[in-house]
Every structure is written in structure tokens, then in C-alpha cells.
Biopython code that builds the backbone (N, CA, C, O; Angstrom):
import numpy as np
from Bio.PDB.StructureBuilder import StructureBuilder

atoms = [
    (1, "GLY", "N", (2.975, 23.117, -1.652)),
    (1, "GLY", "CA", (4.656, 23.999, -2.021)),
    (1, "GLY", "C", (5.534, 22.548, -2.632)),
    (1, "GLY", "O", (5.032, 21.522, -3.089)),
    (2, "ASN", "N", (6.388, 22.744, -2.528)),
    (2, "ASN", "CA", (7.628, 21.936, -3.071)),
    (2, "ASN", "C", (7.547, 20.767, -2.663)),
    (2, "ASN", "O", (7.662, 19.812, -3.431)),
    (3, "THR", "N", (7.316, 20.628, -1.256)),
    (3, "THR", "CA", (7.224, 19.285, -0.522)),
    (3, "THR", "C", (6.325, 18.605, -1.415)),
    (3, "THR", "O", (6.802, 17.756, -2.169)),
    (4, "SER", "N", (5.316, 18.810, -1.434)),
    (4, "SER", "CA", (3.874, 18.272, -1.720)),
    (4, "SER", "C", (4.204, 17.684, -3.529)),
    (4, "SER", "O", (3.908, 16.598, -4.026)),
    (5, "ASN", "N", (4.844, 18.768, -4.113)),
    (5, "ASN", "CA", (5.281, 17.953, -5.364)),
    (5, "ASN", "C", (6.542, 17.150, -5.236)),
    (5, "ASN", "O", (6.730, 16.374, -6.173)),
    (6, "TYR", "N", (7.323, 17.158, -4.420)),
    (6, "TYR", "CA", (8.366, 16.035, -4.303)),
    (6, "TYR", "C", (7.853, 14.861, -4.046)),
    (6, "TYR", "O", (8.210, 13.847, -4.645)),
    (7, "PHE", "N", (6.865, 14.882, -3.029)),
    (7, "PHE", "CA", (6.053, 13.466, -2.705)),
    (7, "PHE", "C", (4.985, 12.962, -3.659)),
    (7, "PHE", "O", (4.425, 11.869, -3.582)),
    (8, "LEU", "N", (4.761, 13.989, -4.648)),
    (8, "LEU", "CA", (3.906, 13.172, -5.856)),
    (8, "LEU", "C", (4.840, 12.407, -6.659)),
    (8, "LEU", "O", (4.651, 11.218, -6.916)),
    (9, "ASP", "N", (6.116, 13.245, -7.170)),
    (9, "ASP", "CA", (6.928, 12.649, -8.089)),
    (9, "ASP", "C", (7.493, 11.489, -7.571)),
    (9, "ASP", "O", (7.791, 10.631, -8.401)),
    (10, "MET", "N", (7.765, 11.200, -6.111)),
    (10, "MET", "CA", (8.200, 10.148, -5.430)),
    (10, "MET", "C", (7.328, 9.117, -5.575)),
    (10, "MET", "O", (7.606, 7.966, -5.913)),
    (11, "ALA", "N", (6.203, 9.593, -5.292)),
    (11, "ALA", "CA", (5.079, 8.462, -5.205)),
    (11, "ALA", "C", (4.754, 8.021, -6.286)),
    (11, "ALA", "O", (4.334, 6.866, -6.215)),
    (12, "ASN", "N", (4.777, 8.713, -7.866)),
    (12, "ASN", "CA", (4.804, 8.076, -9.534)),
    (12, "ASN", "C", (5.819, 7.524, -9.640)),
    (12, "ASN", "O", (5.791, 6.635, -10.491)),
    (13, "GLY", "N", (6.822, 7.668, -9.094)),
    (13, "GLY", "CA", (7.955, 6.761, -9.298)),
    (13, "GLY", "C", (8.059, 5.596, -8.758)),
    (13, "GLY", "O", (8.478, 4.581, -9.313)),
    (14, "LEU", "N", (7.586, 5.732, -7.379)),
    (14, "LEU", "CA", (7.383, 4.493, -6.626)),
    (14, "LEU", "C", (6.201, 3.502, -7.128)),
    (14, "LEU", "O", (6.378, 2.325, -6.812)),
    (15, "LYS", "N", (5.270, 3.731, -7.707)),
    (15, "LYS", "CA", (4.139, 2.966, -8.359)),
    (15, "LYS", "C", (4.585, 2.362, -9.697)),
    (15, "LYS", "O", (3.846, 1.507, -10.186)),
    (16, "LYS", "N", (5.682, 2.698, -10.331)),
    (16, "LYS", "CA", (6.510, 2.364, -11.492)),
    (16, "LYS", "C", (7.430, 1.105, -10.961)),
    (16, "LYS", "O", (7.499, -0.048, -11.386)),
    (17, "ILE", "N", (8.004, 1.656, -10.040)),
    (17, "ILE", "CA", (8.792, 0.357, -9.426)),
    (17, "ILE", "C", (8.681, -0.599, -8.447)),
    (17, "ILE", "O", (9.597, -1.399, -8.252)),
    (18, "ILE", "N", (7.513, -0.611, -7.713)),
    (18, "ILE", "CA", (7.127, -1.383, -6.833)),
    (18, "ILE", "C", (7.045, -3.024, -7.086)),
    (18, "ILE", "O", (6.237, -3.356, -7.954)),
    (19, "THR", "N", (7.483, -3.654, -6.700)),
    (19, "THR", "CA", (7.399, -5.265, -6.868)),
    (19, "THR", "C", (6.491, -5.766, -5.781)),
    (19, "THR", "O", (6.259, -5.216, -4.705)),
    (20, "LYS", "N", (5.951, -7.052, -6.300)),
    (20, "LYS", "CA", (5.219, -8.051, -5.306)),
    (20, "LYS", "C", (5.909, -8.154, -3.742)),
    (20, "LYS", "O", (5.261, -8.093, -2.697)),
    (21, "GLN", "N", (7.148, -8.296, -3.833)),
    (21, "GLN", "CA", (8.249, -8.383, -2.579)),
    (21, "GLN", "C", (8.419, -6.917, -1.999)),
    (21, "GLN", "O", (8.904, -6.957, -0.869)),
    (22, "THR", "N", (8.232, -6.002, -2.322)),
    (22, "THR", "CA", (8.540, -4.930, -1.657)),
    (22, "THR", "C", (7.261, -4.245, -1.171)),
    (22, "THR", "O", (7.227, -3.212, -0.503)),
    (23, "MET", "N", (6.168, -4.992, -1.615)),
    (23, "MET", "CA", (4.708, -4.261, -1.385)),
    (23, "MET", "C", (4.547, -4.167, 0.151)),
    (23, "MET", "O", (4.372, -3.064, 0.667)),
    (24, "PRO", "N", (4.608, -5.427, 0.982)),
    (24, "PRO", "CA", (4.587, -5.533, 2.305)),
    (24, "PRO", "C", (5.038, -4.175, 2.999)),
    (24, "PRO", "O", (4.339, -3.248, 3.408)),
    (25, "SER", "N", (6.488, -4.347, 3.008)),
    (25, "SER", "CA", (6.916, -2.677, 3.899)),
    (25, "SER", "C", (6.688, -1.520, 3.168)),
    (25, "SER", "O", (6.962, -0.462, 3.735)),
    (26, "VAL", "N", (6.097, -1.465, 1.646)),
    (26, "VAL", "CA", (5.557, -0.029, 1.508)),
    (26, "VAL", "C", (4.144, -0.046, 1.970)),
    (26, "VAL", "O", (3.714, 1.102, 2.075)),
    (27, "ILE", "N", (3.236, -1.011, 2.297)),
    (27, "ILE", "CA", (2.044, -0.714, 2.998)),
    (27, "ILE", "C", (2.238, -0.422, 4.510)),
    (27, "ILE", "O", (1.542, 0.415, 5.086)),
    (28, "GLU", "N", (3.189, -1.126, 5.122)),
    (28, "GLU", "CA", (3.243, -0.550, 6.359)),
    (28, "GLU", "C", (3.708, 0.865, 6.548)),
    (28, "GLU", "O", (3.348, 1.654, 7.421)),
    (29, "LYS", "N", (4.719, 1.077, 5.407)),
    (29, "LYS", "CA", (5.066, 2.437, 5.645)),
    (29, "LYS", "C", (3.866, 3.510, 5.523)),
    (29, "LYS", "O", (3.731, 4.428, 6.332)),
    (30, "LEU", "N", (3.056, 3.304, 4.482)),
    (30, "LEU", "CA", (2.231, 4.319, 3.806)),
    (30, "LEU", "C", (0.961, 4.170, 4.718)),
    (30, "LEU", "O", (0.521, 5.272, 5.046)),
    (31, "LYS", "N", (0.384, 3.301, 5.124)),
    (31, "LYS", "CA", (-0.783, 3.471, 5.930)),
    (31, "LYS", "C", (-0.961, 4.622, 7.071)),
    (31, "LYS", "O", (-1.957, 5.258, 7.418)),
    (32, "ASN", "N", (0.245, 4.640, 7.471)),
    (32, "ASN", "CA", (0.007, 6.233, 8.682)),
    (32, "ASN", "C", (-0.177, 7.189, 7.875)),
    (32, "ASN", "O", (-0.341, 8.184, 8.580)),
    (33, "HIS", "N", (-0.235, 7.431, 6.949)),
    (33, "HIS", "CA", (-0.362, 8.659, 5.810)),
    (33, "HIS", "C", (-1.773, 8.507, 5.157)),
    (33, "HIS", "O", (-2.087, 9.079, 4.113)),
    (34, "THR", "N", (-2.650, 7.627, 5.920)),
    (34, "THR", "CA", (-4.061, 7.731, 5.216)),
    (34, "THR", "C", (-5.005, 8.135, 6.048)),
    (34, "THR", "O", (-6.164, 8.194, 5.637)),
    (35, "THR", "N", (-4.634, 8.543, 7.579)),
    (35, "THR", "CA", (-5.509, 8.874, 8.554)),
    (35, "THR", "C", (-6.485, 9.927, 8.172)),
    (35, "THR", "O", (-6.036, 10.590, 7.237)),
    (36, "ALA", "N", (-7.794, 10.361, 8.605)),
    (36, "ALA", "CA", (-8.605, 11.600, 8.349)),
    (36, "ALA", "C", (-7.674, 12.689, 8.620)),
    (36, "ALA", "O", (-7.687, 13.631, 7.828)),
    (37, "GLU", "N", (-6.910, 12.717, 9.558)),
    (37, "GLU", "CA", (-6.116, 13.925, 10.008)),
    (37, "GLU", "C", (-5.193, 14.273, 8.511)),
    (37, "GLU", "O", (-5.346, 15.236, 7.760)),
    (38, "VAL", "N", (-4.432, 13.394, 8.418)),
    (38, "VAL", "CA", (-3.629, 13.830, 7.216)),
    (38, "VAL", "C", (-3.899, 13.924, 5.926)),
    (38, "VAL", "O", (-3.118, 14.400, 5.103)),
    (39, "CYS", "N", (-5.465, 13.298, 5.571)),
    (39, "CYS", "CA", (-5.895, 13.728, 4.747)),
    (39, "CYS", "C", (-6.398, 15.119, 4.572)),
    (39, "CYS", "O", (-6.364, 15.740, 3.510)),
    (40, "GLU", "N", (-6.859, 15.549, 5.685)),
    (40, "GLU", "CA", (-7.383, 16.928, 5.601)),
    (40, "GLU", "C", (-6.053, 18.014, 5.515)),
    (40, "GLU", "O", (-6.234, 18.958, 4.747)),
    (41, "LEU", "N", (-4.826, 17.972, 6.182)),
    (41, "LEU", "CA", (-3.913, 18.544, 6.046)),
    (41, "LEU", "C", (-3.332, 18.552, 4.653)),
    (41, "LEU", "O", (-3.127, 19.673, 4.188)),
    (42, "ASN", "N", (-3.041, 17.553, 3.929)),
    (42, "ASN", "CA", (-2.061, 17.523, 2.708)),
    (42, "ASN", "C", (-3.112, 16.224, 1.795)),
    (42, "ASN", "O", (-2.805, 15.037, 1.906)),
    (43, "LEU", "N", (-4.222, 16.619, 1.009)),
    (43, "LEU", "CA", (-5.014, 16.019, 0.503)),
    (43, "LEU", "C", (-4.127, 15.127, -0.739)),
    (43, "LEU", "O", (-4.399, 13.974, -1.072)),
    (44, "LYS", "N", (-3.219, 15.815, -1.210)),
    (44, "LYS", "CA", (-2.473, 15.301, -2.540)),
    (44, "LYS", "C", (-1.462, 14.038, -1.994)),
    (44, "LYS", "O", (-1.359, 12.958, -2.575)),
    (45, "LYS", "N", (-0.856, 14.359, -0.947)),
    (45, "LYS", "CA", (-0.167, 13.593, -0.569)),
    (45, "LYS", "C", (-0.742, 12.159, -0.117)),
    (45, "LYS", "O", (-0.197, 11.071, -0.308)),
    (46, "SER", "N", (-2.087, 12.431, 0.587)),
    (46, "SER", "CA", (-2.632, 11.292, 1.381)),
    (46, "SER", "C", (-3.331, 10.529, 0.022)),
    (46, "SER", "O", (-3.711, 9.374, 0.210)),
    (47, "GLN", "N", (-3.504, 11.065, -1.217)),
    (47, "GLN", "CA", (-4.263, 10.828, -2.629)),
    (47, "GLN", "C", (-3.111, 9.837, -3.150)),
    (47, "GLN", "O", (-3.485, 8.778, -3.653)),
    (48, "SER", "N", (-1.891, 10.077, -3.073)),
    (48, "SER", "CA", (-0.997, 9.270, -3.760)),
    (48, "SER", "C", (-0.540, 7.904, -2.739)),
    (48, "SER", "O", (-0.024, 6.893, -3.216)),
    (49, "CYS", "N", (-0.837, 8.085, -1.230)),
    (49, "CYS", "CA", (-0.364, 6.907, -0.718)),
    (49, "CYS", "C", (-1.649, 5.891, -0.903)),
    (49, "CYS", "O", (-1.366, 4.693, -0.905)),
    (50, "HIS", "N", (-3.040, 6.256, -1.059)),
    (50, "HIS", "CA", (-4.149, 5.807, -1.331)),
    (50, "HIS", "C", (-3.940, 4.803, -2.693)),
    (50, "HIS", "O", (-4.024, 3.575, -2.715)),
    (51, "GLU", "N", (-3.670, 5.635, -3.705)),
    (51, "GLU", "CA", (-3.070, 5.039, -5.142)),
    (51, "GLU", "C", (-2.275, 3.849, -5.098)),
    (51, "GLU", "O", (-2.521, 2.851, -5.776)),
    (52, "ILE", "N", (-1.249, 3.966, -4.235)),
    (52, "ILE", "CA", (-0.372, 3.244, -4.022)),
    (52, "ILE", "C", (-0.622, 1.842, -3.290)),
    (52, "ILE", "O", (-0.238, 0.707, -3.572)),
    (53, "LEU", "N", (-1.334, 2.294, -2.343)),
    (53, "LEU", "CA", (-2.246, 0.792, -1.327)),
    (53, "LEU", "C", (-3.130, 0.260, -2.195)),
    (53, "LEU", "O", (-3.345, -0.952, -2.203)),
    (54, "TRP", "N", (-3.751, 1.122, -3.037)),
    (54, "TRP", "CA", (-4.798, 0.427, -4.251)),
    (54, "TRP", "C", (-3.940, -0.615, -4.967)),
    (54, "TRP", "O", (-4.236, -1.808, -5.035)),
    (55, "GLN", "N", (-2.983, -0.123, -5.428)),
    (55, "GLN", "CA", (-1.867, -0.915, -6.476)),
    (55, "GLN", "C", (-1.470, -2.316, -5.511)),
    (55, "GLN", "O", (-1.528, -3.500, -5.840)),
    (56, "CYS", "N", (-1.122, -1.807, -4.429)),
    (56, "CYS", "CA", (-0.815, -2.982, -3.791)),
    (56, "CYS", "C", (-1.927, -4.163, -3.369)),
    (56, "CYS", "O", (-1.708, -5.370, -3.269)),
    (57, "ALA", "N", (-3.270, -3.399, -3.137)),
    (57, "ALA", "CA", (-4.213, -4.535, -2.827)),
    (57, "ALA", "C", (-4.784, -5.262, -4.206)),
    (57, "ALA", "O", (-5.323, -6.369, -4.183)),
    (58, "GLN", "N", (-4.580, -4.448, -5.452)),
    (58, "GLN", "CA", (-4.519, -5.325, -6.641)),
    (58, "GLN", "C", (-3.943, -6.248, -6.897)),
    (58, "GLN", "O", (-4.344, -7.178, -7.597)),
    (59, "THR", "N", (-2.556, -6.106, -6.192)),
    (59, "THR", "CA", (-1.433, -7.247, -6.884)),
    (59, "THR", "C", (-1.586, -8.195, -5.757)),
    (59, "THR", "O", (-2.131, -9.206, -6.200)),
    (60, "LEU", "N", (-1.308, -8.322, -4.323)),
    (60, "LEU", "CA", (-1.381, -9.156, -3.241)),
    (60, "LEU", "C", (-2.803, -9.893, -3.151)),
    (60, "LEU", "O", (-3.892, -9.435, -3.498)),
    (61, "SER", "N", (-2.513, -11.180, -2.586)),
    (61, "SER", "CA", (-3.679, -11.645, -2.155)),
    (61, "SER", "C", (-4.130, -10.964, -0.778)),
    (61, "SER", "O", (-3.300, -10.500, 0.005)),
    (62, "TYR", "N", (-5.672, -10.939, -0.515)),
    (62, "TYR", "CA", (-6.040, -10.351, 0.470)),
    (62, "TYR", "C", (-5.287, -10.907, 2.011)),
    (62, "TYR", "O", (-5.132, -10.069, 2.899)),
    (63, "PRO", "N", (-4.980, -11.913, 2.171)),
    (63, "PRO", "CA", (-4.244, -12.467, 3.196)),
    (63, "PRO", "C", (-2.707, -11.585, 3.378)),
    (63, "PRO", "O", (-2.302, -10.976, 4.369)),
    (64, "LYS", "N", (-2.187, -11.735, 2.311)),
    (64, "LYS", "CA", (-0.804, -10.995, 2.163)),
    (64, "LYS", "C", (-1.112, -9.509, 2.586)),
    (64, "LYS", "O", (-0.576, -8.942, 3.538)),
    (65, "PHE", "N", (-1.913, -9.040, 1.866)),
    (65, "PHE", "CA", (-2.337, -7.542, 2.455)),
    (65, "PHE", "C", (-2.717, -7.371, 3.465)),
    (65, "PHE", "O", (-2.106, -6.400, 3.911)),
    (66, "HIS", "N", (-3.429, -7.750, 4.195)),
    (66, "HIS", "CA", (-4.084, -8.139, 5.670)),
    (66, "HIS", "C", (-2.937, -8.140, 6.555)),
    (66, "HIS", "O", (-2.846, -7.409, 7.542)),
    (67, "ALA", "N", (-2.082, -8.957, 6.189)),
    (67, "ALA", "CA", (-0.933, -9.264, 6.896)),
    (67, "ALA", "C", (0.274, -8.101, 7.213)),
    (67, "ALA", "O", (0.736, -7.723, 8.290)),
    (68, "ALA", "N", (0.594, -7.685, 5.768)),
    (68, "ALA", "CA", (1.577, -6.336, 5.687)),
    (68, "ALA", "C", (0.815, -5.271, 6.422)),
    (68, "ALA", "O", (1.493, -4.657, 7.246)),
    (69, "TRP", "N", (-0.423, -4.920, 6.309)),
    (69, "TRP", "CA", (-1.153, -3.770, 6.929)),
    (69, "TRP", "C", (-1.179, -3.883, 8.518)),
    (69, "TRP", "O", (-1.322, -2.894, 9.237)),
    (70, "HIS", "N", (-1.042, -5.062, 8.951)),
    (70, "HIS", "CA", (-1.092, -5.520, 10.587)),
    (70, "HIS", "C", (-0.010, -5.880, 11.008)),
    (70, "HIS", "O", (0.135, -6.132, 12.205)),
    (71, "GLN", "N", (0.942, -5.982, 10.165)),
    (71, "GLN", "CA", (2.345, -6.365, 10.482)),
    (71, "GLN", "C", (2.411, -7.581, 11.041)),
    (71, "GLN", "O", (3.172, -7.811, 11.981)),
    (72, "THR", "N", (1.787, -8.286, 10.629)),
    (72, "THR", "CA", (2.057, -10.016, 11.075)),
    (72, "THR", "C", (2.092, -10.901, 9.598)),
    (72, "THR", "O", (1.596, -10.430, 8.574)),
    (73, "SER", "N", (2.624, -11.991, 9.633)),
    (73, "SER", "CA", (2.941, -12.847, 8.689)),
    (73, "SER", "C", (2.180, -14.355, 8.983)),
    (73, "SER", "O", (2.236, -14.899, 10.086)),
    (74, "TYR", "N", (1.594, -14.828, 8.024)),
    (74, "TYR", "CA", (0.953, -15.899, 8.039)),
    (74, "TYR", "C", (1.749, -16.936, 7.406)),
    (74, "TYR", "O", (2.498, -16.631, 6.479)),
    (75, "PRO", "N", (1.657, -18.157, 7.826)),
    (75, "PRO", "CA", (2.340, -19.164, 7.228)),
    (75, "PRO", "C", (1.197, -19.551, 5.624)),
    (75, "PRO", "O", (0.066, -19.076, 5.521)),
    (76, "LYS", "N", (1.657, -20.217, 4.850)),
    (76, "LYS", "CA", (0.493, -20.573, 4.001)),
    (76, "LYS", "C", (-0.677, -21.323, 4.367)),
    (76, "LYS", "O", (-0.513, -22.312, 5.081)),
    (77, "THR", "N", (-1.860, -20.999, 3.981)),
    (77, "THR", "CA", (-2.700, -21.459, 4.661)),
    (77, "THR", "C", (-4.078, -21.850, 3.581)),
    (77, "THR", "O", (-4.217, -21.499, 2.409)),
    (78, "ASP", "N", (-4.672, -22.391, 4.125)),
    (78, "ASP", "CA", (-5.935, -22.661, 3.252)),
    (78, "ASP", "C", (-6.909, -21.148, 2.582)),
    (78, "ASP", "O", (-7.514, -21.059, 1.514)),
    (79, "LEU", "N", (-6.754, -20.186, 3.610)),
    (79, "LEU", "CA", (-7.041, -18.837, 2.928)),
    (79, "LEU", "C", (-6.329, -18.380, 2.032)),
    (79, "LEU", "O", (-6.817, -17.728, 1.110)),
    (80, "ASP", "N", (-5.322, -18.578, 2.108)),
    (80, "ASP", "CA", (-4.201, -17.990, 1.017)),
    (80, "ASP", "C", (-4.551, -18.817, -0.163)),
    (80, "ASP", "O", (-4.717, -18.154, -1.187)),
    (81, "ARG", "N", (-4.732, -20.329, -0.297)),
    (81, "ARG", "CA", (-4.858, -20.929, -1.253)),
    (81, "ARG", "C", (-6.374, -20.465, -1.934)),
    (81, "ARG", "O", (-6.496, -20.370, -3.155)),
    (82, "LEU", "N", (-7.421, -20.212, -1.059)),
    (82, "LEU", "CA", (-8.634, -19.820, -1.271)),
    (82, "LEU", "C", (-8.554, -18.419, -2.180)),
    (82, "LEU", "O", (-9.206, -18.244, -3.209)),
    (83, "ALA", "N", (-7.630, -17.465, -1.598)),
    (83, "ALA", "CA", (-7.568, -15.867, -1.946)),
    (83, "ALA", "C", (-7.005, -16.374, -3.595)),
    (83, "ALA", "O", (-7.679, -16.010, -4.558)),
    (84, "GLN", "N", (-5.999, -17.051, -3.773)),
    (84, "GLN", "CA", (-5.526, -17.118, -5.084)),
    (84, "GLN", "C", (-6.440, -17.630, -6.164)),
    (84, "GLN", "O", (-6.485, -17.125, -7.286)),
    (85, "HIS", "N", (-7.228, -18.743, -5.741)),
    (85, "HIS", "CA", (-7.984, -19.242, -6.468)),
    (85, "HIS", "C", (-9.016, -18.114, -6.915)),
    (85, "HIS", "O", (-9.159, -17.858, -8.111)),
    (86, "HIS", "N", (-9.627, -17.544, -6.069)),
    (86, "HIS", "CA", (-10.455, -16.236, -6.474)),
    (86, "HIS", "C", (-10.062, -15.415, -7.443)),
    (86, "HIS", "O", (-10.966, -14.931, -8.124)),
    (87, "ARG", "N", (-8.717, -15.055, -7.755)),
    (87, "ARG", "CA", (-8.015, -13.728, -8.251)),
    (87, "ARG", "C", (-8.320, -13.949, -9.863)),
    (87, "ARG", "O", (-7.935, -13.116, -10.684)),
]
sb = StructureBuilder()
sb.init_structure("model")
sb.init_model(0)
sb.init_chain("A")
sb.init_seg("    ")
for serial, (resi, resn, name, xyz) in enumerate(atoms, 1):
    if name == "N":
        sb.init_residue(resn, " ", resi, " ")
    sb.init_atom(name, np.array(xyz, "f"), 0.0, 1.0, " ", f" {name:<3s}", serial, name[0])
structure = sb.get_structure()
């Protein structure tokens, strides 16, 4: 319905304006829309969330994505440097 179209428009807009700095908070907000139950209820909405999360995963280092997903923050570590080295 209209809600689904609204969400798709919003998701497409977000994909264009999202920045590396805003990605952690976006990940935190969207991860709850990717559960199996949500996927079955609203496939388009879930698919949009997955696309945005994938964009974040491709942009951020693994430690930063992991920290955002689990709502933790890590100091700059050897793991961070290693992840950047392999980008």
C-alpha cells in the first residue's frame, strides 16, 4: 500500500544522502527491520533495509560496522588498522 511506497521512497533518498558519519546510527535503527518475521510481513521494506545496510557494510570498516550493529564503540585498534589495510 501507500506506506510501503513511502518507505521505498524514503529508503532510496537515504541511500543517496547517507554518509560514513551517519551510517552507525542508521545501522542501529534498521537492523530491527531485517528479522525473519519482518521479512515475511513486508518484503519490500525489509529489502530496502538490507540494501542500505549493505551500502553501510561496503563503506565502513568491519570493526566499525560490527560496533554499530552491536551498539558498542571500540578505540582505534590493530583490528581497525588491519581492516583498513585490506579495504
